[in-house]
N, C-alpha and C positions, 0 to 999 in steps of 0.2 A: 504493499500498501503506498509506504514510505516514498519508495524508490519511482512508483509511478506518479506522485504527486509531484518529485523532485523533476521528473520528466517532463510532465505538463508545464512546469514553471519556466525550465529551460524553453524548450519549444514556443511558449509566450515571450518572455524575454528578449529572445531571438528576431520572432515577429516584428515585435516593437521596436529591435532597433534599427532593425532594414528599412522599416515605414519611416522612420526619423530620419535615418541617414536617406532616403533618397528624398524626403523634404527638403533638408538643407540643401542634398546638390541641386535641387530644382531651383531652389532660391539663390544661390549662387550665380546658376545659369542667368536667373532673370537680372539679379545686378549686373554682371559681365555683359549683358546685351545691352545694358544702357549706359556704359562707360567708354570711356576712349583709352583704349589698350596702348600703352607706349613700351616699346622695349629700347632701352635707352644703351645698349654696345651689343651686338653681333658680328663675330669674327668670320665673316662668310666670303669675305671678297678674296680671299687667300683661296680660299676652295675654287672659286670660279676662275680664276685667273693661272691657278698653279695645278689643279686636276679638271679644269674645264666641265665642272661640273654644271647642269642645267637647276638651279633652285626653283623653276615652275614647275617641277616635278618631283612628288616625293621621292626622297632619296632614301637609299635601303639604309643608310647610317650618318649619324649625325643630328644635330637637334632642331636647326633651321633650314626650311625650305618654305614658299608658298605656301601650299596646304596645311602645312603645319600652323605656319603663323595664323592663317583664318580661322581655322579649328579654334586654336585657342584665344581667338579675339584680340590679336595685335593688331592695329591700324597702322601703328606708327611704327614702322622697325627702323633705327639707326644702325647703317654699317659702319665697322669701323674700317679707318682703312691703318696699317702696322706701316713706320719706315722706322726701319734699322737705324740706330745711334752711334754706328760705327761706321769708318771709312769714310770718304770723302763727302761733304755735304753736296755735291751734285750729282753723286750717286744715290744719296739719299731722297735727293727731291725728283730725282727719274725714277726710282722705283715706287715711291709716291704717286707721283703723277701716272703710271703707269696701272697702278692698283685703281685708279680712281676711273682712268679709261676703260680700263676692264669692264667696271662695274656701270658704267655709261652707258657704254655697248650692249649691256644686258638688261637692260632695264625692262620691266614687265609694269605694263600700264594698266 
């Protein structure tokens, strides 16, 4: 009798927890749909430039691509450009401009 009663409490508790979790998840989605999502730093340009990836399609690896940004509610992604701090300044500037140009040439509207 005790074990049956305990099982009943466990089942009721699990059902209640699942319902509360779903309610919280639904509320979070409603909030997210009403705000502007901003991601302030994405290191993806290097992958575009050096690995020739197309972030317009879901990538098998990595965290950033357009489908994931849309699913995550990110409306304003900022893509960072890394410029090495060693070497000649002209080489650094050239590397930074090359990355910027690579990003511009693959812009998705």
